[in-house]
MDTraj code that builds the backbone (N, CA, C; nanometers):
import mdtraj as md
import numpy as np

residues = "MET ALA VAL THR ALA LEU HIS LEU ALA VAL PRO ALA HIS ILE VAL GLU GLY LEU PRO VAL ARG ALA GLY GLN GLN ALA GLU ILE VAL ALA THR LEU ASN THR TRP ARG ASP ARG ASP ARG PRO PRO HIS LEU THR PRO ALA VAL SER ARG ALA LEU ASP ALA GLY LEU ALA TRP LEU ASP ALA SER ARG LEU ASP GLU ARG GLY PRO GLU GLY VAL PRO ALA VAL PHE GLY PRO GLY ASP GLY ASN LEU ALA ASN TYR LEU TRP ASP GLY SER ARG VAL ARG VAL VAL ASP PHE GLU GLU SER GLY ARG SER ASP ARG ALA PHE GLU LEU ALA GLU ILE THR GLU HIS VAL ALA SER TRP VAL ASP ALA GLY PRO GLY GLY GLU LEU ASP VAL PRO LEU LEU VAL GLY ARG ALA GLY LEU THR ASP ALA GLU ALA ALA ARG LEU THR ASP CYS ARG ARG LEU LEU ALA LEU VAL TRP LEU PHE LEU LEU ALA SER ASP ASP PRO GLU LYS PRO ARG ASN PRO PRO GLY SER ALA GLU ARG GLN ALA ARG ARG LEU LEU GLY LEU LEU GLY".split()
xyz = np.array([
    [2.3617, 0.9232, -0.2587],
    [2.2542, 0.9218, -0.3513],
    [2.2783, 0.9304, -0.5096],
    [2.3093, 0.8599, -0.6109],
    [2.2577, 0.8602, -0.7577],
    [2.1656, 0.9731, -0.7749],
    [2.0559, 1.0357, -0.7326],
    [1.9622, 1.0942, -0.7491],
    [1.9600, 1.2474, -0.7088],
    [2.0771, 1.2759, -0.6119],
    [2.0601, 1.3985, -0.5532],
    [2.1957, 1.4349, -0.6360],
    [2.3200, 1.3110, -0.6451],
    [2.4182, 1.4091, -0.6805],
    [2.3843, 1.4830, -0.8040],
    [2.2931, 1.3513, -0.9064],
    [2.2845, 1.4032, -1.0844],
    [2.1515, 1.5682, -1.0771],
    [2.0730, 1.5758, -0.8962],
    [2.0358, 1.7061, -0.9388],
    [2.1355, 1.8061, -0.9115],
    [2.2494, 1.7816, -0.8554],
    [2.3558, 1.9317, -0.7979],
    [2.4996, 1.8859, -0.8450],
    [2.4233, 1.8118, -0.9818],
    [2.5934, 1.8057, -1.1016],
    [2.5926, 1.9142, -1.1550],
    [2.5166, 1.9893, -1.2341],
    [2.5060, 2.1362, -1.2919],
    [2.4879, 2.2197, -1.1526],
    [2.5707, 2.3307, -1.1790],
    [2.5643, 2.4208, -1.1069],
    [2.4115, 2.5332, -1.0846],
    [2.3761, 2.5688, -1.0281],
    [2.2709, 2.6755, -1.0341],
    [2.2648, 2.7340, -1.0804],
    [2.3736, 2.8224, -1.1514],
    [2.3550, 2.9486, -1.1891],
    [2.3481, 2.8872, -1.3250],
    [2.3623, 2.7790, -1.4031],
    [2.3615, 2.7172, -1.5311],
    [2.1803, 2.6469, -1.5283],
    [2.2135, 2.5964, -1.4433],
    [2.0561, 2.5328, -1.4197],
    [1.9189, 2.6611, -1.4813],
    [2.0084, 2.7840, -1.3652],
    [1.8281, 2.8633, -1.4164],
    [1.8773, 2.9320, -1.5609],
    [1.9073, 2.9208, -1.6080],
    [1.9341, 2.9514, -1.7744],
    [1.9189, 2.7943, -1.8650],
    [1.8339, 2.7146, -1.8809],
    [1.8242, 2.6086, -1.8836],
    [1.6287, 2.6730, -1.9557],
    [1.6182, 2.5607, -1.9955],
    [1.4981, 2.5703, -2.0504],
    [1.3629, 2.4495, -1.8973],
    [1.2421, 2.4499, -1.9502],
    [1.1909, 2.4531, -1.7835],
    [1.2018, 2.2270, -1.8589],
    [1.2582, 2.1110, -1.8267],
    [1.2583, 2.0143, -1.8773],
    [1.0530, 1.9748, -1.8976],
    [1.0941, 1.9281, -1.9916],
    [0.9574, 1.8179, -2.0376],
    [0.8946, 1.7878, -2.0349],
    [0.7234, 1.8307, -1.9565],
    [0.6222, 1.7438, -1.8696],
    [0.6941, 1.7706, -1.7490],
    [0.6696, 1.8793, -1.7000],
    [0.7422, 1.9923, -1.6122],
    [0.5035, 1.9978, -1.5734],
    [0.5309, 2.0445, -1.3907],
    [0.4300, 2.0610, -1.3721],
    [0.2542, 2.1574, -1.4267],
    [0.3514, 2.2703, -1.5329],
    [0.1936, 2.2781, -1.6163],
    [0.1937, 2.2408, -1.7164],
    [0.2500, 2.1720, -1.8532],
    [0.3042, 2.0917, -1.9024],
    [0.1430, 1.9918, -1.8478],
    [0.1869, 1.8960, -1.7775],
    [0.1029, 1.8591, -1.7128],
    [-0.0506, 1.8641, -1.7153],
    [-0.0006, 1.9724, -1.6133],
    [-0.1868, 2.0294, -1.6180],
    [-0.3344, 2.0570, -1.7174],
    [-0.2074, 2.1060, -1.8171],
    [-0.3135, 2.1740, -1.9075],
    [-0.2988, 1.9930, -2.0101],
    [-0.2106, 1.9385, -1.9972],
    [-0.2288, 1.8189, -2.0671],
    [-0.3417, 1.7172, -1.9452],
    [-0.3577, 1.6912, -1.8652],
    [-0.4719, 1.6902, -1.7736],
    [-0.6067, 1.7116, -1.7986],
    [-0.6211, 1.8777, -1.8440],
    [-0.6673, 1.9467, -1.8676],
    [-0.7782, 1.9261, -1.9967],
    [-0.6941, 1.8575, -2.0202],
    [-0.7400, 1.7984, -2.2099],
    [-0.8131, 1.6542, -2.2000],
    [-0.7368, 1.5875, -2.1631],
    [-0.7727, 1.4392, -2.0951],
    [-0.8770, 1.4522, -2.0291],
    [-0.9157, 1.5049, -1.9045],
    [-1.0312, 1.5466, -1.8651],
    [-1.1613, 1.5247, -1.9819],
    [-1.1439, 1.5936, -2.1074],
    [-1.2728, 1.6346, -2.1672],
    [-1.2837, 1.5285, -2.2752],
    [-1.1815, 1.4215, -2.2831],
    [-1.2240, 1.2614, -2.4021],
    [-1.3078, 1.2040, -2.2940],
    [-1.4056, 1.1163, -2.3714],
    [-1.4754, 1.0494, -2.3550],
    [-1.4066, 0.9063, -2.2900],
    [-1.4719, 0.8472, -2.2262],
    [-1.3863, 0.7796, -2.0214],
    [-1.4134, 0.6380, -2.1241],
    [-1.3143, 0.5304, -2.1676],
    [-1.3237, 0.3712, -2.2442],
    [-1.3819, 0.3384, -2.0926],
    [-1.4977, 0.2583, -2.2589],
    [-1.5883, 0.2148, -2.2041],
    [-1.5518, 0.1047, -2.1182],
    [-1.4143, 0.0051, -2.1035],
    [-1.3728, -0.0976, -2.0157],
    [-1.3849, -0.0990, -1.8609],
    [-1.3941, 0.0506, -1.8385],
    [-1.3386, 0.0814, -1.6823],
    [-1.4394, 0.0584, -1.5998],
    [-1.3538, -0.0035, -1.4788],
    [-1.4045, -0.0285, -1.3503],
    [-1.4698, 0.0897, -1.3406],
    [-1.5833, 0.0958, -1.1895],
    [-1.6072, 0.1958, -1.1050],
    [-1.5186, 0.1786, -1.0350],
    [-1.3966, 0.1331, -0.9819],
    [-1.3528, 0.2104, -0.9112],
    [-1.2358, 0.2553, -0.9803],
    [-1.1270, 0.2998, -1.0631],
    [-1.0872, 0.3063, -1.1699],
    [-1.1182, 0.4816, -1.2233],
    [-1.3079, 0.4578, -1.2136],
    [-1.3158, 0.6166, -1.2563],
    [-1.3815, 0.6354, -1.1400],
    [-1.4414, 0.6051, -1.0172],
    [-1.3835, 0.7662, -0.9005],
    [-1.2686, 0.7519, -0.8351],
    [-1.1740, 0.6733, -0.8678],
    [-1.0356, 0.7222, -0.8549],
    [-1.0058, 0.8671, -0.9300],
    [-1.0161, 0.8601, -1.0681],
    [-1.0008, 0.9670, -1.1747],
    [-1.1120, 1.0937, -1.1293],
    [-1.2089, 1.0471, -1.0931],
    [-1.2908, 1.1569, -1.0435],
    [-1.2222, 1.2194, -0.9070],
    [-1.2212, 1.1338, -0.8575],
    [-1.1808, 1.2041, -0.7163],
    [-1.0004, 1.2231, -0.7184],
    [-0.9077, 1.2291, -0.8267],
    [-0.7848, 1.3004, -0.8591],
    [-0.8341, 1.4493, -0.9868],
    [-0.9041, 1.4653, -0.9656],
    [-0.9614, 1.5084, -1.0880],
    [-1.0294, 1.6690, -0.9864],
    [-1.0889, 1.6185, -0.8859],
    [-1.1809, 1.7219, -0.8221],
    [-1.0428, 1.7537, -0.7324],
    [-0.9695, 1.6571, -0.7300],
    [-0.8028, 1.7573, -0.6605],
    [-0.7524, 1.7863, -0.7205],
    [-0.7290, 1.7640, -0.8044],
    [-0.6305, 1.8901, -0.9200],
    [-0.7357, 1.9909, -0.9114],
    [-0.8598, 2.0151, -0.8907],
    [-0.9369, 2.1233, -0.9291],
    [-0.8890, 2.2193, -0.7907],
    [-0.8940, 2.1782, -0.6981],
    [-0.9132, 2.2595, -0.6151],
    [-0.7280, 2.2685, -0.5642],
    [-0.6577, 2.1932, -0.6193],
    [-0.4829, 2.1760, -0.5960],
    [-0.4853, 2.3256, -0.6787],
    [-0.5160, 2.3522, -0.7010],
    [-0.4794, 2.5088, -0.7798],
    [-0.3310, 2.4619, -0.9149],
    [-0.2395, 2.3984, -0.8808],
    [-0.0934, 2.4017, -0.9527],
    [-0.1584, 2.4610, -1.0731],
    [-0.2209, 2.4474, -1.1323],
    [-0.2655, 2.5489, -1.3244],
    [-0.2860, 2.6824, -1.2614],
    [-0.2209, 2.7608, -1.1587],
    [-0.2258, 2.8582, -1.1115],
    [-0.0473, 2.9314, -1.0392],
    [-0.0305, 2.8562, -1.0184],
    [0.1086, 2.8054, -0.9114],
    [0.2448, 2.7225, -0.9771],
    [0.3385, 2.7576, -1.0210],
    [0.4347, 2.7054, -0.9783],
    [0.5235, 2.6324, -0.8367],
    [0.6254, 2.5771, -0.9180],
    [0.7139, 2.5541, -0.7301],
    [0.7574, 2.6059, -0.7273],
    [0.6960, 2.6378, -0.5451],
    [0.7761, 2.7873, -0.4562],
    [0.7919, 2.7984, -0.2837],
    [0.9864, 2.8176, -0.3363],
    [1.0304, 2.8323, -0.2498],
    [1.1423, 2.7111, -0.2430],
    [1.1060, 2.6247, -0.3632],
    [1.1933, 2.5284, -0.4056],
    [1.3099, 2.5267, -0.5508],
    [1.4601, 2.5422, -0.4369],
    [1.6226, 2.5756, -0.6041],
    [1.5517, 2.4584, -0.6913],
    [1.6084, 2.5453, -0.8021],
    [1.6156, 2.4886, -0.9460],
    [1.6498, 2.3804, -0.9027],
    [1.6862, 2.2672, -1.0056],
    [1.7383, 2.1425, -1.0088],
    [1.7313, 2.0623, -1.1937],
    [1.8710, 2.0502, -1.2011],
    [1.9058, 1.9647, -1.3236],
    [1.7519, 1.8695, -1.3240],
    [1.7295, 1.8288, -1.4193],
    [1.6110, 1.7399, -1.4011],
    [1.6065, 1.6370, -1.4903],
    [1.6709, 1.4861, -1.4795],
    [1.6692, 1.3946, -1.6122],
    [1.5176, 1.4383, -1.7062],
    [1.4358, 1.4328, -1.5913],
    [1.3051, 1.4739, -1.7193],
    [1.2323, 1.2473, -1.7255],
    [1.3013, 1.1873, -1.6860],
    [1.2646, 1.0364, -1.6554],
    [1.2621, 0.9036, -1.5759],
    [1.1346, 0.9172, -1.4749],
    [1.1558, 0.8600, -1.4087],
    [1.1570, 0.6978, -1.3540],
    [1.1911, 0.6598, -1.5062],
    [1.1619, 0.4600, -1.5242],
    [1.3153, 0.4366, -1.4570],
    [1.2477, 0.3723, -1.4095],
    [1.3795, 0.2932, -1.3206],
    [1.4837, 0.2436, -1.4475],
    [1.3514, 0.1580, -1.5209],
    [1.5658, 0.1204, -1.6384],
    [1.6396, 0.2256, -1.5943],
    [1.6056, 0.3406, -1.6007],
    [1.7532, 0.4392, -1.6127],
    [1.7872, 0.4820, -1.4987],
    [1.8343, 0.3635, -1.4960],
    [1.9160, 0.3742, -1.3110],
    [1.9705, 0.2655, -1.3175],
    [2.1155, 0.2517, -1.3881],
    [2.1778, 0.1020, -1.3983],
    [2.3009, 0.1576, -1.2994],
    [2.2503, 0.0343, -1.2309],
    [2.3728, 0.0126, -1.1426],
    [2.4901, -0.1093, -1.1855],
    [2.5938, -0.0299, -1.2005],
    [2.7211, -0.1383, -1.2002],
    [2.8465, -0.2058, -1.1412],
    [2.7675, -0.2042, -1.0120],
    [2.8274, -0.2918, -0.8921],
    [2.9040, -0.1851, -0.8124],
    [2.9382, -0.0868, -0.8076],
    [2.9569, -0.0237, -0.7681],
    [2.8992, 0.1179, -0.7983],
    [2.7997, 0.1567, -0.8648],
    [2.7758, 0.3322, -0.8407],
    [2.6544, 0.2329, -0.9775],
    [2.6275, 0.4098, -0.8873],
    [2.4248, 0.4008, -1.0405],
    [2.5096, 0.4666, -1.0891],
    [2.4413, 0.4578, -1.2467],
    [2.4799, 0.5071, -1.3997],
    [2.2912, 0.6142, -1.4138],
    [2.2722, 0.6902, -1.4491],
    [2.2130, 0.8059, -1.5079],
    [2.2138, 0.7529, -1.7002],
    [2.0531, 0.7030, -1.7295],
    [2.0830, 0.7225, -1.8747],
    [1.9466, 0.7756, -1.9223],
    [1.9558, 0.8621, -2.0127],
    [1.8092, 0.9089, -2.0842],
    [1.7829, 1.0335, -2.0767],
    [1.7963, 1.0877, -2.1282],
    [1.9012, 1.2767, -2.0953],
    [1.7788, 1.3269, -2.1741],
    [1.6694, 1.2916, -2.2905],
    [1.6271, 1.3663, -2.4043],
    [1.5021, 1.4292, -2.3483],
    [1.4546, 1.3678, -2.1892],
    [1.3553, 1.5320, -2.1349],
    [1.4041, 1.6076, -2.0570],
    [1.5440, 1.5902, -2.0910],
    [1.6065, 1.6849, -1.9670],
    [1.5779, 1.8285, -1.9542],
    [1.6194, 1.9412, -1.8451],
    [1.6168, 2.0824, -1.8748],
    [1.5983, 2.0638, -1.6273],
    [1.5742, 2.2519, -1.6109],
    [1.5303, 2.3250, -1.5214],
    [1.4057, 2.2590, -1.4475],
    [1.4604, 2.1651, -1.3106],
    [1.3644, 2.1455, -1.2112],
    [1.3900, 2.1194, -1.1379],
    [1.3035, 2.0520, -1.0084],
    [1.3330, 2.0560, -0.8366],
    [1.3493, 1.9071, -0.8447],
    [1.3814, 1.9064, -0.7038],
    [1.4075, 1.7546, -0.6522],
    [1.3086, 1.7092, -0.6404],
    [1.1839, 1.7828, -0.5849],
    [1.0907, 1.7107, -0.5115],
    [0.9636, 1.6393, -0.6379],
    [0.9654, 1.7196, -0.7581],
    [0.9071, 1.6878, -0.8513],
    [0.9954, 1.5751, -0.9357],
    [1.1222, 1.5895, -0.9480],
    [1.1996, 1.4840, -0.9928],
    [1.1560, 1.3083, -0.8764],
    [1.1179, 1.3876, -0.8076],
    [1.1982, 1.2595, -0.7093],
    [0.9831, 1.1889, -0.7097],
    [0.9561, 1.2462, -0.7489],
    [0.8258, 1.1963, -0.7869],
    [0.7630, 1.1270, -0.9200],
    [0.8536, 1.1824, -0.9907],
    [0.8476, 1.1219, -1.1348],
    [0.9210, 0.9248, -1.0909],
    [0.9946, 0.9872, -1.0485],
    [1.0621, 0.8255, -0.9904],
    [0.9239, 0.7370, -0.9097],
    [0.9034, 0.8078, -0.8090],
    [0.8050, 0.7081, -0.7163],
    [0.6632, 0.7363, -0.7563],
    [0.6373, 0.8032, -0.8650],
    [0.5348, 0.7625, -0.9529],
    [0.5763, 0.6674, -1.0817],
    [0.6280, 0.6893, -1.1298],
    [0.6231, 0.6232, -1.2309],
    [0.5932, 0.4467, -1.2227],
    [0.4705, 0.3840, -1.2943],
    [0.4679, 0.3267, -1.3454],
    [0.5519, 0.1493, -1.2833],
    [0.6833, 0.2369, -1.3693],
    [0.8264, 0.1142, -1.3493],
    [0.8841, 0.0139, -1.2031],
    [0.8209, 0.1523, -1.1121],
    [0.8229, 0.1810, -0.9184],
    [0.8357, 0.0697, -0.9001],
    [0.6627, -0.0409, -0.9771],
    [0.5706, -0.1159, -0.9067],
    [0.4790, -0.2406, -0.9749],
    [0.5274, -0.1513, -1.1435],
    [0.4256, -0.2266, -1.2230],
    [0.4704, -0.4363, -1.2222],
    [0.5298, -0.4229, -1.2348],
    [0.6446, -0.5565, -1.2307],
    [0.7489, -0.5629, -1.1320],
    [0.6889, -0.5268, -1.0330],
    [0.8128, -0.5476, -0.9521],
    [0.8453, -0.6735, -0.8982],
    [1.0284, -0.6654, -0.9325],
    [1.1604, -0.7996, -0.9891],
    [1.0964, -0.8555, -0.7933],
    [1.1891, -0.9652, -0.7977],
    [1.2113, -1.0145, -0.6772],
    [1.2735, -0.9625, -0.5314],
    [1.3181, -0.7792, -0.5330],
    [1.3151, -0.7319, -0.4804],
    [1.1924, -0.6083, -0.3946],
    [1.0952, -0.6344, -0.5697],
    [0.9150, -0.5471, -0.4578],
    [0.9648, -0.4211, -0.5640],
    [0.7959, -0.3287, -0.4693],
    [0.8340, -0.2873, -0.5019],
    [0.9184, -0.1396, -0.4533],
    [0.9567, -0.0645, -0.5086],
    [1.0489, 0.0692, -0.4995],
    [1.0216, 0.1250, -0.3627],
    [1.1112, 0.1057, -0.2452],
    [1.0591, 0.1410, -0.0895],
    [1.0837, 0.3215, -0.1263],
    [0.9858, 0.3868, -0.1614],
    [0.9428, 0.4728, -0.1760],
    [0.9393, 0.6056, -0.0388],
    [0.9267, 0.5919, 0.1030],
    [0.9627, 0.6184, 0.2323],
    [1.1027, 0.6044, 0.1988],
    [1.2067, 0.5311, 0.1666],
    [1.3546, 0.4849, 0.2236],
    [1.3934, 0.6090, 0.0538],
    [1.3554, 0.5598, -0.0317],
    [1.3847, 0.6761, -0.0886],
    [1.3986, 0.8206, -0.0401],
    [1.2848, 0.8411, -0.0317],
    [1.2720, 1.0046, 0.0295],
    [1.3521, 1.0589, 0.1556],
    [1.3540, 0.9475, 0.2004],
    [1.3918, 1.0181, 0.3017],
    [1.5360, 0.9970, 0.3481],
    [1.6469, 0.9430, 0.2361],
    [1.7717, 0.9491, 0.1881],
    [1.8071, 1.0640, 0.0797],
    [1.7040, 1.1239, 0.1099],
    [1.7001, 1.2938, 0.0074],
    [1.7478, 1.4303, 0.0640],
    [1.6970, 1.3622, 0.2067],
    [1.6836, 1.5492, 0.2928],
    [1.6688, 1.6416, 0.2143],
    [1.4775, 1.6039, 0.1968],
    [1.4525, 1.7467, 0.1380],
    [1.4148, 1.8349, 0.2358],
    [1.3803, 1.9525, 0.1688],
    [1.3724, 2.0451, 0.2925],
    [1.2476, 2.0548, 0.3237],
    [1.1882, 2.1378, 0.4376],
    [1.0639, 2.1507, 0.4657],
    [0.9426, 2.1905, 0.2966],
    [1.0371, 2.3260, 0.2584],
    [0.8778, 2.3291, 0.1106],
    [0.9162, 2.2095, 0.0400],
    [1.0409, 2.1490, -0.0286],
    [1.0390, 2.0116, -0.0720],
    [0.9209, 1.9497, -0.0097],
    [0.9629, 1.8795, 0.0631],
    [0.8420, 1.7749, 0.1220],
    [0.7042, 1.7792, 0.1469],
    [0.6109, 1.9459, 0.0705],
    [0.5110, 1.9749, 0.1052],
    [0.4783, 1.9865, -0.0449],
    [0.5195, 2.0229, -0.1485],
    [0.5504, 2.0106, -0.2590],
    [0.5625, 1.8693, -0.3385],
    [0.6529, 1.7621, -0.2466],
    [0.6445, 1.6274, -0.3286],
    [0.5217, 1.5572, -0.3055],
    [0.4615, 1.6232, -0.2007],
    [0.2990, 1.5577, -0.2189],
    [0.2200, 1.5658, -0.3053],
    [0.1908, 1.6626, -0.3819],
    [0.1307, 1.7700, -0.4804],
    [0.1762, 1.6937, -0.6236],
    [0.3084, 1.6940, -0.5703],
    [0.3539, 1.6468, -0.7327],
    [0.3334, 1.5135, -0.6882],
    [0.3041, 1.3987, -0.6761],
    [0.3223, 1.2483, -0.6675],
    [0.1385, 1.2501, -0.6616],
    [0.0592, 1.3245, -0.6310],
    [-0.0742, 1.3110, -0.7070],
    [-0.0952, 1.3437, -0.7749],
    [-0.0350, 1.4534, -0.9060],
    [-0.0345, 1.4692, -0.9542],
    [0.0077, 1.3874, -1.0426],
    [0.1896, 1.3055, -1.0905],
    [0.1787, 1.2096, -1.1392],
    [0.1390, 1.1204, -1.1285],
    [0.0666, 1.0766, -1.0229],
    [-0.0254, 0.9519, -1.0263],
    [-0.1654, 0.9367, -1.0982],
    [-0.2078, 1.0697, -1.1064],
    [-0.3085, 1.1097, -1.1589],
    [-0.2952, 1.0962, -1.3103],
    [-0.1700, 1.1345, -1.3868],
    [-0.1246, 1.0620, -1.4841],
    [-0.1473, 0.9743, -1.5629],
    [-0.1044, 0.8701, -1.4735],
    [-0.0770, 0.7267, -1.4811],
    [-0.1257, 0.6921, -1.4430],
    [-0.3077, 0.7178, -1.4310],
    [-0.4003, 0.6084, -1.3759],
    [-0.4772, 0.6664, -1.5346],
    [-0.3835, 0.7731, -1.5894],
    [-0.5456, 0.7733, -1.6878],
    [-0.4350, 0.7641, -1.8113],
    [-0.3355, 0.7370, -1.8285],
    [-0.2455, 0.6567, -1.9272],
    [-0.2518, 0.5120, -1.8825],
    [-0.2934, 0.4030, -1.7544],
    [-0.3241, 0.3446, -1.7518],
    [-0.4454, 0.2866, -1.8462],
    [-0.5738, 0.3446, -1.7776],
    [-0.6837, 0.3289, -1.7966],
    [-0.7304, 0.3258, -1.9528],
    [-0.6318, 0.4402, -1.9981],
    [-0.6588, 0.4945, -2.1539],
    [-0.6111, 0.2799, -2.2323],
    [-0.5384, 0.2026, -2.1591],
    [-0.5294, 0.0862, -2.2281],
    [-0.6005, -0.0428, -2.2562],
    [-0.5645, -0.0018, -2.4116],
    [-0.6371, -0.1591, -2.4764],
    [-0.6763, -0.2563, -2.4386],
    [-0.7387, -0.3056, -2.4028],
    [-0.7484, -0.4538, -2.2899],
    [-0.7164, -0.5422, -2.4068],
    [-0.7332, -0.5376, -2.5292],
    [-0.7085, -0.6244, -2.6605],
    [-0.5758, -0.6197, -2.6719],
    [-0.5172, -0.5268, -2.6159],
    [-0.3957, -0.5489, -2.6487],
    [-0.3136, -0.4711, -2.4960],
    [-0.3043, -0.5231, -2.4646],
    [-0.2376, -0.4615, -2.3018],
    [-0.1041, -0.4535, -2.3156],
    [-0.0206, -0.3148, -2.3145],
    [0.0480, -0.3294, -2.2837],
    [0.0960, -0.3163, -2.1472],
    [0.0431, -0.3402, -2.0261],
    [0.0773, -0.3205, -1.8957],
    [0.0380, -0.4850, -1.8109],
    [0.0329, -0.5429, -1.7161],
    [-0.0524, -0.6069, -1.6684],
    [-0.1288, -0.6044, -1.5768],
    [-0.2569, -0.7309, -1.6458],
    [-0.4306, -0.7522, -1.5845],
    [-0.3756, -0.6439, -1.4761],
    [-0.4886, -0.5894, -1.4191],
    [-0.5534, -0.5308, -1.3158],
    [-0.4553, -0.3587, -1.2428],
    [-0.3359, -0.3871, -1.3503],
    [-0.2877, -0.2446, -1.2963],
    [-0.3702, -0.0752, -1.3362],
    [-0.5030, -0.0797, -1.3762],
    [-0.5273, 0.0297, -1.3878],
    [-0.6070, 0.0698, -1.2561],
    [-0.6929, -0.0756, -1.1374],
    [-0.7287, -0.1132, -1.0823],
    [-0.5764, -0.0658, -0.8936],
    [-0.5040, -0.1223, -1.0232],
    [-0.3980, -0.0784, -0.8762],
    [-0.3485, 0.0746, -0.8136],
    [-0.3210, 0.1301, -0.9426],
    [-0.3224, 0.2259, -0.9669],
    [-0.3831, 0.3606, -0.8995],
    [-0.5340, 0.2965, -0.9505],
    [-0.6876, 0.3655, -0.8643],
    [-0.6372, 0.3516, -0.7127],
    [-0.5896, 0.2054, -0.7169],
    [-0.5736, 0.2412, -0.5297],
    [-0.5140, 0.2885, -0.4500],
    [-0.3821, 0.3195, -0.6012],
    [-0.2287, 0.4415, -0.5530],
    [-0.2549, 0.5719, -0.5404],
    [-0.3526, 0.6378, -0.6352],
    [-0.3794, 0.7474, -0.6468],
    [-0.4896, 0.7720, -0.5218],
    [-0.5739, 0.7084, -0.4836],
    [-0.6826, 0.7096, -0.3599],
    [-0.5741, 0.7371, -0.2151],
    [-0.5325, 0.6447, -0.2680],
    [-0.3958, 0.6578, -0.1056],
    [-0.3336, 0.7215, -0.0436],
    [-0.3221, 0.8476, -0.2224],
    [-0.2099, 0.9170, -0.1677],
    [-0.3035, 1.0932, -0.0967],
    [-0.4312, 1.0789, -0.1718],
    [-0.5351, 1.2174, -0.1887],
    [-0.5700, 1.1298, -0.0566],
    [-0.5284, 1.0614, 0.0426],
    [-0.5479, 1.0604, 0.1874],
    [-0.7126, 1.0430, 0.1670],
])
top = md.Topology()
chain = top.add_chain()
for i, resn in enumerate(residues, 1):
    res = top.add_residue(resn, chain, resSeq=i)
    for name in ("N", "CA", "C"):
        top.add_atom(name, md.element.get_by_symbol(name[0]), res)
traj = md.Trajectory(xyz[None], top)
């Protein structure tokens, strides 16, 4: 699998010396804590507001601000889960866009792909990304699988904030994207 090959492309002793990739857990938690204090856009639906509240309550209970990745090995992470950065050339997947790359872990990087808005918002002929298939092929350890749940929730909350702040007069995403993301986040929160 291209994602696994990418994560393992840089030897572990080199990865340990890399800076943490941009947009990793601690940075995201800090950003979300800043966003929580902003006034919410007046156009938010009650469903989106409820999902934001549920996501922030989960974030507070998760204590992700106090703990980093535990029991998972560091890997090279490209730093951008946009599916447009994974190019199929007919025989192999090639990965582009490494401007946010650095030290990460497989669970976080898989969450970055599975929760990126590109994995579902404009699902083309093949439909949405098959998350169970992707995760199943990754061969995660128990510790990585447990971390994946937290990382997916964290990144889904980020995307909900981003989609909820979309200007309805000049939308960057299809109508209803924030509501769909609200349902995605609530589903991940269980």
